[in-house]
C-alpha positions as a LaTeX table, in Angstrom:
\begin{tabular}{lrrr}
\hline
Residue & $x$ (\AA) & $y$ (\AA) & $z$ (\AA) \\
\hline
Met1 & 4.31 & $-12.13$ & 1.76 \\
Ser2 & 4.29 & $-8.33$ & 1.95 \\
Glu3 & 5.42 & $-5.86$ & 4.56 \\
Leu4 & 3.33 & $-2.81$ & 5.48 \\
Ile5 & 5.65 & 0.02 & 6.44 \\
Ala6 & 4.85 & 3.35 & 8.06 \\
Phe7 & 7.84 & 5.68 & 7.91 \\
Val8 & 6.95 & 8.44 & 10.37 \\
Phe9 & 8.59 & 11.88 & 10.64 \\
Arg10 & 8.19 & 14.73 & 13.12 \\
Asp11 & 8.26 & 17.32 & 10.30 \\
Gln12 & 5.26 & 17.69 & 7.97 \\
Tyr13 & 7.51 & 18.37 & 4.96 \\
Arg14 & 9.98 & 15.52 & 5.49 \\
Ala15 & 7.91 & 12.55 & 4.23 \\
Pro16 & 7.29 & 14.01 & 0.74 \\
Glu17 & 10.98 & 14.93 & 0.46 \\
Val18 & 12.13 & 11.45 & 1.51 \\
Leu19 & 9.68 & 9.70 & $-0.82$ \\
Asn20 & 10.95 & 11.74 & $-3.77$ \\
Glu21 & 14.54 & 10.93 & $-2.83$ \\
Leu22 & 13.72 & 7.21 & $-2.47$ \\
Arg23 & 12.07 & 7.18 & $-5.90$ \\
Arg24 & 15.34 & 8.44 & $-7.42$ \\
Arg25 & 17.15 & 5.33 & $-6.17$ \\
Glu26 & 17.31 & 2.23 & $-8.29$ \\
Trp27 & 16.66 & $-0.36$ & $-5.61$ \\
Pro28 & 15.04 & $-3.69$ & $-6.53$ \\
Trp29 & 12.02 & $-2.80$ & $-4.38$ \\
Gly30 & 11.74 & 0.73 & $-5.78$ \\
Gln31 & 8.64 & $-0.08$ & $-7.87$ \\
Asp32 & 6.68 & $-0.46$ & $-4.61$ \\
Leu33 & 7.22 & 3.26 & $-4.00$ \\
Asp34 & 5.03 & 4.02 & $-7.01$ \\
Asp35 & 2.00 & 2.95 & $-4.97$ \\
Ala36 & 3.05 & 4.60 & $-1.69$ \\
Val37 & 1.05 & 7.34 & $-0.03$ \\
Val38 & 2.27 & 10.32 & 2.02 \\
Ile39 & 0.19 & 11.78 & 4.82 \\
Thr40 & 0.98 & 15.14 & 6.36 \\
Leu41 & $-0.67$ & 16.71 & 9.38 \\
Gly42 & $-0.62$ & 20.48 & 9.66 \\
Asp43 & $-0.72$ & 22.77 & 12.71 \\
Ser44 & $-4.45$ & 22.31 & 13.09 \\
Gly45 & $-4.20$ & 18.54 & 12.62 \\
Lys46 & $-5.65$ & 18.79 & 9.10 \\
Ala47 & $-4.53$ & 15.79 & 7.05 \\
Arg48 & $-3.31$ & 15.88 & 3.47 \\
Ala49 & $-2.71$ & 12.83 & 1.30 \\
Gln50 & $-0.30$ & 12.68 & $-1.61$ \\
Leu51 & $-0.69$ & 9.73 & $-3.98$ \\
Asn52 & 1.33 & 9.02 & $-7.06$ \\
Ile53 & $-0.61$ & 6.38 & $-8.96$ \\
Asp54 & $-1.32$ & 5.58 & $-12.58$ \\
Leu55 & $-4.89$ & 6.74 & $-13.06$ \\
Ser56 & $-5.23$ & 4.98 & $-16.40$ \\
Thr57 & $-5.78$ & 1.65 & $-14.64$ \\
Tyr58 & $-8.39$ & 0.10 & $-12.40$ \\
Ala59 & $-5.62$ & $-0.46$ & $-9.86$ \\
Ala60 & $-5.45$ & 3.31 & $-9.29$ \\
Val61 & $-8.86$ & 3.38 & $-7.68$ \\
Gly62 & $-8.02$ & 0.16 & $-5.84$ \\
Trp63 & $-4.96$ & 1.80 & $-4.31$ \\
Ala64 & $-6.99$ & 4.89 & $-3.41$ \\
Arg65 & $-9.52$ & 2.62 & $-1.70$ \\
Leu66 & $-6.86$ & 0.63 & 0.14 \\
Trp67 & $-4.99$ & 3.66 & 1.43 \\
Ser68 & $-8.12$ & 5.58 & 2.43 \\
Ser69 & $-9.33$ & 2.55 & 4.38 \\
Leu70 & $-5.97$ & 2.22 & 6.13 \\
Leu71 & $-5.90$ & 5.89 & 7.05 \\
Asn72 & $-9.39$ & 5.68 & 8.43 \\
Thr73 & $-8.60$ & 2.48 & 10.36 \\
Thr74 & $-5.15$ & 3.38 & 11.66 \\
Leu75 & $-5.14$ & 7.15 & 12.03 \\
Phe76 & $-8.90$ & 7.65 & 12.39 \\
Ile77 & $-8.79$ & 10.37 & 9.76 \\
Pro78 & $-12.39$ & 11.09 & 8.79 \\
Leu79 & $-13.53$ & 11.79 & 5.24 \\
Thr80 & $-10.90$ & 9.58 & 3.63 \\
Glu81 & $-13.56$ & 8.55 & 1.10 \\
Val82 & $-12.69$ & 11.83 & $-0.65$ \\
Ile83 & $-9.52$ & 10.09 & $-1.88$ \\
Val84 & $-11.61$ & 7.39 & $-3.53$ \\
Glu85 & $-14.03$ & 9.89 & $-5.03$ \\
Ala86 & $-11.14$ & 11.85 & $-6.54$ \\
Ala87 & $-9.57$ & 8.75 & $-8.09$ \\
Asp88 & $-12.99$ & 7.51 & $-9.18$ \\
Gly89 & $-13.67$ & 10.80 & $-10.96$ \\
Ile90 & $-10.57$ & 10.68 & $-13.13$ \\
Ala91 & $-10.27$ & 6.92 & $-13.65$ \\
Pro92 & $-10.80$ & 5.33 & $-17.08$ \\
Pro93 & $-14.25$ & 5.98 & $-18.57$ \\
Tyr94 & $-15.62$ & 2.51 & $-17.82$ \\
Gly95 & $-18.25$ & 3.79 & $-15.43$ \\
Pro96 & $-17.93$ & 4.37 & $-11.71$ \\
Leu97 & $-15.51$ & 1.93 & $-10.14$ \\
Arg98 & $-16.69$ & 2.35 & $-6.58$ \\
Ala99 & $-19.41$ & $-0.05$ & $-5.55$ \\
Ser100 & $-22.36$ & 1.64 & $-3.95$ \\
Arg101 & $-23.02$ & 0.53 & $-0.41$ \\
Lys102 & $-24.82$ & 1.71 & 2.66 \\
Ser103 & $-22.65$ & 3.88 & 4.88 \\
Ser104 & $-22.96$ & 1.31 & 7.66 \\
Asp105 & $-21.53$ & $-1.49$ & 5.47 \\
Glu106 & $-17.84$ & $-2.29$ & 5.75 \\
Ser107 & $-16.02$ & $-1.93$ & 2.45 \\
Arg108 & $-13.99$ & $-4.84$ & 1.15 \\
Glu109 & $-10.88$ & $-2.68$ & 1.54 \\
Ala110 & $-11.65$ & $-1.94$ & 5.20 \\
Arg111 & $-12.33$ & $-5.63$ & 5.75 \\
Trp112 & $-9.01$ & $-6.45$ & 4.06 \\
Trp113 & $-7.11$ & $-4.12$ & 6.44 \\
Arg114 & $-8.99$ & $-5.43$ & 9.47 \\
Glu115 & $-8.10$ & $-9.02$ & 8.52 \\
Ser116 & $-4.52$ & $-8.14$ & 7.54 \\
Leu117 & $-3.84$ & $-6.25$ & 10.75 \\
Glu118 & $-5.83$ & $-8.40$ & 13.18 \\
His119 & $-2.59$ & $-9.77$ & 14.67 \\
Ser120 & $-0.83$ & $-6.39$ & 14.49 \\
Glu121 & $-2.50$ & $-4.26$ & 17.14 \\
Asn122 & 0.93 & $-2.83$ & 17.93 \\
Phe123 & 1.21 & $-1.47$ & 14.38 \\
Lys124 & $-2.06$ & 0.46 & 14.62 \\
Arg125 & $-1.26$ & 1.64 & 18.15 \\
Asp126 & 2.28 & 2.76 & 17.30 \\
Val127 & 1.38 & 4.57 & 14.07 \\
Gly128 & $-1.53$ & 6.32 & 15.79 \\
Ala129 & 0.74 & 7.43 & 18.63 \\
Leu130 & 3.61 & 8.57 & 16.39 \\
Met131 & 1.55 & 10.68 & 13.98 \\
Val132 & 1.40 & 14.13 & 15.56 \\
Arg133 & 0.50 & 17.63 & 14.40 \\
Asn134 & 3.12 & 19.00 & 12.04 \\
Gly135 & 4.21 & 15.42 & 11.32 \\
Ser136 & 4.17 & 13.26 & 8.22 \\
Ala137 & 4.45 & 9.63 & 7.18 \\
Ile138 & 5.05 & 7.47 & 4.14 \\
Phe139 & 2.95 & 4.31 & 3.92 \\
Ile140 & 4.46 & 1.62 & 1.70 \\
Leu141 & 3.21 & $-1.84$ & 0.94 \\
Leu142 & 6.53 & $-3.54$ & 0.26 \\
Arg143 & 6.10 & $-6.61$ & $-1.92$ \\
Ser144 & 9.82 & $-7.26$ & $-2.27$ \\
Thr145 & 11.28 & $-10.62$ & $-1.34$ \\
Asp146 & 13.98 & $-9.02$ & 0.80 \\
Ala147 & 12.15 & $-6.80$ & 3.28 \\
Thr148 & 15.08 & $-6.80$ & 5.71 \\
Lys149 & 17.38 & $-5.14$ & 3.18 \\
Ala150 & 14.72 & $-2.59$ & 2.21 \\
Leu151 & 14.05 & $-1.74$ & 5.87 \\
Arg152 & 17.79 & $-1.28$ & 6.46 \\
Gln153 & 18.00 & 1.05 & 3.43 \\
Leu154 & 14.98 & 3.04 & 4.60 \\
Gly155 & 16.51 & 3.38 & 8.06 \\
Asn156 & 19.25 & 5.54 & 6.56 \\
Tyr157 & 16.68 & 8.29 & 5.97 \\
Gly158 & 15.91 & 8.87 & 9.64 \\
Asp159 & 13.09 & 8.98 & 12.14 \\
Thr160 & 10.82 & 6.03 & 12.90 \\
Leu161 & 9.89 & 2.89 & 10.97 \\
Val162 & 6.91 & 0.81 & 12.03 \\
His163 & 6.14 & $-2.34$ & 10.05 \\
Thr164 & 4.12 & $-5.51$ & 10.06 \\
Ser165 & 3.88 & $-8.53$ & 7.79 \\
Ile166 & 0.92 & $-9.22$ & 5.51 \\
Ser167 & 0.24 & $-12.92$ & 4.83 \\
Arg168 & 0.35 & $-14.48$ & 1.39 \\
Glu169 & $-3.42$ & $-15.10$ & 1.61 \\
Gln170 & $-4.05$ & $-11.43$ & 2.32 \\
Asp171 & $-1.70$ & $-10.50$ & $-0.56$ \\
Glu172 & $-3.88$ & $-12.55$ & $-2.91$ \\
Lys173 & $-7.02$ & $-10.82$ & $-1.62$ \\
Met174 & $-5.35$ & $-7.44$ & $-2.11$ \\
Gln175 & $-4.46$ & $-8.31$ & $-5.68$ \\
Ala176 & $-8.11$ & $-9.24$ & $-6.31$ \\
Ile177 & $-9.17$ & $-5.84$ & $-4.98$ \\
Leu178 & $-6.69$ & $-4.09$ & $-7.29$ \\
Asp179 & $-7.60$ & $-6.19$ & $-10.34$ \\
Lys180 & $-11.32$ & $-5.60$ & $-10.44$ \\
Pro181 & $-13.55$ & $-2.62$ & $-9.81$ \\
\hline
\end{tabular}
């Protein structure tokens, strides 16, 4: 079972700073930070995404797809497909990894988030309400067995934590998304 965490800050520069500091720690759950994403909103509300993923693997594009779908679903940030296109363009030379689909079709990643968060309306509501102009957030999919300890450690870095559990079944579906193009 995983835990989806949104660590929200009122300062647009704080989330990248905190993520870098967290990566320096040697916590048992620290490897989950490698797949985290930072979102910052500027004065005009313009969103920026910062991903730190290994682009030599298929999983890189999978993570780009998952995070862009979450951002679109939770924060209603348009044009998140640009994240996928960027990862797709520099992924291993095995051909395009993104499946072509009609724009009206729901992607498997969007479907995964919808199913994973169907009992977590509060998560979507709270994250949407907390993300403000000049703010930032770190999104982490924590796959550690001790989420309580990780949440307590994260709490030492300030501001607001919003989290929800992801079922084992949804974890398996996520792994399938990451494993194949």
